[in-house]
C-alpha positions in Angstrom: -194.3 42.0 37.4 -193.3 38.6 36.2 -189.6 38.2 35.8 -190.0 36.7 32.3 -191.8 39.8 31.2 -189.0 42.2 32.1 -187.0 43.6 29.2 -183.4 42.4 29.1 -180.7 44.4 30.8 -178.6 46.3 28.3 -175.0 45.2 28.6 -172.0 47.2 27.4 -168.7 45.6 26.9 -165.3 47.4 27.1 -162.7 45.6 25.1 -162.8 43.0 22.4 -159.5 41.2 22.9 -159.0 37.7 24.1 -161.3 38.0 27.1 -163.8 40.4 25.6 -164.2 38.3 22.5 -165.2 35.2 24.6 -167.5 37.3 26.8 -169.3 38.8 23.8 -169.8 35.4 22.1 -171.2 33.9 25.3 -173.6 36.8 25.8 -174.9 36.3 22.3 -175.6 32.6 22.7 -179.2 31.4 22.6 -180.5 29.1 25.4 -180.2 26.1 23.0 -176.6 26.9 22.2 -175.8 27.3 25.9 -177.2 23.8 26.5 -175.1 22.3 23.7 -171.9 24.2 24.7 -170.0 22.4 27.4 -168.4 25.7 28.4 -171.8 27.2 29.2 -172.8 30.6 27.9 -175.6 33.1 27.5 -176.9 35.2 30.3 -180.6 35.1 30.9 -182.1 38.6 31.0 -179.1 40.3 29.4 -178.7 41.7 25.9 -175.3 42.7 24.5 -176.0 46.2 23.3 -172.7 48.1 22.8 -169.0 47.3 22.6 -166.3 50.0 23.1 -162.9 49.4 21.6 -159.9 51.6 21.0 -160.0 51.2 17.2 -162.9 49.7 15.3 -160.8 49.0 12.2 -159.0 46.3 14.1 -162.2 44.4 14.7 -163.8 44.3 11.2 -163.4 40.4 11.3 -165.9 40.4 14.2 -168.7 41.5 12.0 -169.1 38.0 10.7 -170.6 36.9 14.0 -171.6 40.2 15.7 -175.2 41.2 15.1 -175.8 44.6 13.5 -178.0 45.4 16.5 -174.8 45.6 18.6 -173.1 48.9 18.5 -169.3 48.5 17.9 -167.7 51.8 18.5 -164.4 53.6 19.4 -166.4 56.6 20.5 -166.9 56.7 24.3 -169.8 59.2 23.9 -171.8 56.8 21.7 -171.0 54.0 24.1 -172.2 55.9 27.2 -175.3 57.1 25.3 -176.5 53.5 24.8 -178.5 53.6 28.2 -176.6 50.6 29.5 -177.7 48.8 32.7 -174.4 46.9 33.1 -170.8 47.6 31.8 -168.4 44.7 31.7 -164.8 45.8 31.6 -162.4 43.5 29.7 -159.8 46.1 28.7 -157.6 46.7 31.7 -157.2 49.1 34.7 -156.4 52.2 32.7 -160.0 52.3 31.3 -161.4 51.9 34.8 -159.3 54.7 36.2 -160.4 57.0 33.3 -164.1 56.0 33.0 -165.2 54.0 36.0 -166.7 56.9 37.9 -168.5 58.1 34.8 -170.0 54.6 34.3 -171.2 54.5 37.8 -172.5 58.0 37.9 -174.4 57.2 34.7 -176.3 54.5 36.5 -174.6 51.5 35.1 -173.5 48.6 37.4 
């Protein structure tokens, strides 16, 4: 099938600190915004679907720019249930040690 017809890959993001915040914002940019933004941004064929954090109450300010369609959760079960194609880790090595194998066994890259 035509590449343009493929549904976007569902991207999960772990962590919404300094790095995760920038990653999330760039994933959410439209092609037009990417062109205007000197730093680049957007990822063709990718859709930010879920973000896993340690405490959602610490990230209430993100709701001003985070679409309602993106799951913001502190529940790993909900995060892993989102049928993610790719998981981007921006939280540190402890998460990878605890959950890396589960992510890969679940079929996420």
